[in-house]
Kinemage of the C-alpha trace (Angstrom):
@kinemage 1
@onewidth
@group {chain A} dominant
@subgroup {mainchain}
@vectorlist {calphas} color= white
{ca met a 1} P 19.084 28.624 -7.236
{ca thr a 2} L 21.905 28.106 -4.908
{ca pro a 3} L 23.719 24.785 -4.909
{ca lys a 4} L 22.421 23.934 -1.408
{ca ala a 5} L 18.814 24.588 -2.364
{ca leu a 6} L 19.258 22.616 -5.581
{ca ala a 7} L 20.706 19.642 -3.689
{ca leu a 8} L 17.901 19.797 -1.134
{ca ala a 9} L 15.223 19.964 -3.849
{ca leu a 10} L 16.818 17.055 -5.730
{ca thr a 11} L 16.965 14.945 -2.537
{ca ala a 12} L 13.335 15.694 -1.689
{ca ala a 13} L 12.210 14.867 -5.235
{ca ser a 14} L 14.107 11.571 -5.239
{ca leu a 15} L 12.619 10.558 -1.869
{ca leu a 16} L 9.118 11.322 -3.134
{ca ala a 17} L 9.770 9.344 -6.315
{ca ile a 18} L 11.031 6.328 -4.371
{ca gly a 19} L 8.015 6.456 -2.071
{ca ala a 20} L 5.569 6.830 -4.941
{ca cys a 21} L 7.055 4.041 -7.069
{ca ser a 22} L 7.505 1.422 -4.355
{ca pro a 23} L 4.841 -1.254 -3.910
{ca pro a 24} L 2.419 -0.966 -0.980
{ca pro a 25} L 3.482 -2.654 2.255
{ca lys a 26} L 2.368 -6.262 2.656
{ca gln a 27} L 0.303 -7.288 5.629
{ca ala a 28} L 1.204 -10.322 7.665
{ca glu a 29} L -1.058 -13.306 7.121
{ca val a 30} L -3.309 -14.011 10.069
{ca pro a 31} L -3.421 -17.733 10.897
{ca asp a 32} L -6.835 -19.363 10.702
{ca val a 33} L -7.809 -20.212 14.280
{ca gln a 34} L -10.513 -22.621 13.089
{ca ala a 35} L -8.107 -24.772 11.076
{ca glu a 36} L -7.386 -28.139 12.636
{ca ser a 37} L -3.655 -28.140 12.088
{ca gly a 38} L -0.586 -26.847 13.785
{ca val a 39} L 1.688 -27.783 16.644
{ca asp a 40} L -0.861 -26.995 19.343
{ca met a 41} L -3.233 -29.786 18.322
{ca ala a 42} L -3.328 -32.943 20.440
{ca pro a 43} L -2.952 -36.344 18.796
{ca asp a 44} L -6.275 -37.957 17.916
{ca glu a 45} L -5.784 -41.297 19.648
{ca his a 46} L -5.735 -39.799 23.160
{ca ala a 47} L -7.968 -36.784 22.646
{ca gly a 48} L -10.880 -36.864 25.061
{ca ala a 49} L -9.997 -40.243 26.547
{ca ala a 50} L -10.199 -40.361 30.331
{ca asp a 51} L -7.435 -41.907 32.383
{ca pro a 52} L -8.721 -45.359 33.407
{ca ser a 53} L -7.065 -45.138 36.841
{ca ala a 54} L -8.913 -41.885 37.596
{ca thr a 55} L -12.423 -43.268 37.199
{ca ala a 56} L -14.798 -43.051 40.111
{ca pro a 57} L -16.278 -46.159 41.750
{ca ser a 58} L -19.852 -46.738 40.642
{ca asp a 59} L -21.134 -48.237 43.920
{ca pro a 60} L -22.326 -45.464 46.307
{ca glu a 61} L -21.015 -47.278 49.397
{ca glu a 62} L -17.637 -47.858 47.760
{ca met a 63} L -17.567 -44.181 46.774
{ca arg a 64} L -18.381 -43.107 50.329
{ca thr a 65} L -15.623 -45.341 51.747
{ca lys a 66} L -13.032 -44.078 49.269
{ca cys a 67} L -13.991 -40.447 49.797
{ca cys a 68} L -14.104 -40.777 53.590
{ca glu a 69} L -10.468 -41.915 53.470
{ca glu a 70} L -9.592 -38.705 51.634
{ca cys a 71} L -11.672 -36.692 54.124
{ca lys a 72} L -9.774 -38.301 57.019
{ca ala a 73} L -6.489 -37.322 55.363
{ca gly a 74} L -7.750 -33.746 55.112
{ca leu a 75} L -8.869 -33.779 58.749
{ca ala a 76} L -5.427 -35.000 59.828
{ca lys a 77} L -3.834 -31.998 58.074
{ca asp a 78} L -6.421 -29.518 59.427
{ca arg a 79} L -4.907 -26.843 61.660
{ca thr a 80} L -7.980 -24.720 62.336
{ca gly a 81} L -8.751 -26.329 65.686
{ca ala a 82} L -12.443 -26.537 64.823
{ca pro a 83} L -14.265 -29.655 66.003
{ca pro a 84} L -14.750 -32.272 63.239
{ca asp a 85} L -18.543 -32.162 63.583
{ca thr a 86} L -18.526 -28.550 62.323
{ca ile a 87} L -16.312 -29.100 59.257
{ca pro a 88} L -17.901 -30.443 56.057
{ca cys a 89} L -15.723 -32.870 54.114
{ca ala a 90} L -16.183 -30.718 50.994
{ca asp a 91} L -13.989 -28.060 52.671
{ca tyr a 92} L -10.867 -30.221 52.215
{ca thr a 93} L -10.413 -29.333 48.563
{ca asp a 94} L -6.638 -29.788 48.724
{ca thr a 95} L -6.861 -33.497 49.621
{ca leu a 96} L -10.052 -34.521 47.801
{ca ser a 97} L -10.044 -35.858 44.267
{ca pro a 98} L -12.493 -34.181 41.878
{ca trp a 99} L -14.777 -37.237 42.099
{ca cys a 100} L -14.923 -37.050 45.885
{ca leu a 101} L -15.384 -33.304 45.885
{ca glu a 102} L -18.451 -33.728 43.678
{ca his a 103} L -19.625 -36.610 45.893
{ca phe a 104} L -19.445 -34.488 49.046
{ca arg a 105} L -21.128 -31.535 47.335
{ca ala a 106} L -24.016 -33.772 46.279
{ca asn a 107} L -24.086 -35.669 49.611
{ca pro a 108} L -22.939 -33.294 52.381
{ca leu a 109} L -21.127 -35.103 55.182
{ca met a 110} L -19.310 -33.779 58.234
{ca ala a 111} L -15.747 -34.882 58.895
{ca ser a 112} L -16.774 -36.479 62.214
{ca lys a 113} L -18.956 -39.005 60.321
{ca cys a 114} L -15.892 -40.319 58.475
{ca gln a 115} L -13.782 -41.079 61.553
C-alpha cells in the first residue's frame, strides 16, 4: 500500500473506532408541564381572587345607572354620525367595562335611552 492510502485507511479506522466506542447521545429532559412548580406559577394568596374594586353592583337599577354613564361616554366619542336611537349601547366595547358589556348584552338598550 502506498503511504497515502495507508494514512487514509488508518484515519478512517480511527474515526470508526471513536464513533463505535463513544456513548450514545443524551436526550434533553422534557419538563413536566403538569408539575406545579417553576417561575411561571402565580403565588397562591392572590390566585383566583377578584379585584374588589372591579365588582359589579348587585342592584339592577344601580347597574343600569352605572352602565348608562359608560354608554354616554361611548356616545360622546362616537364619530359615525348615526342617530343614538339606532346604536345599541353594547356596540361601545371600547368604553364599557366587562360587567356593563354583559349587562347590555343581556338587557339590550339603545344609546338614546341613556341620555
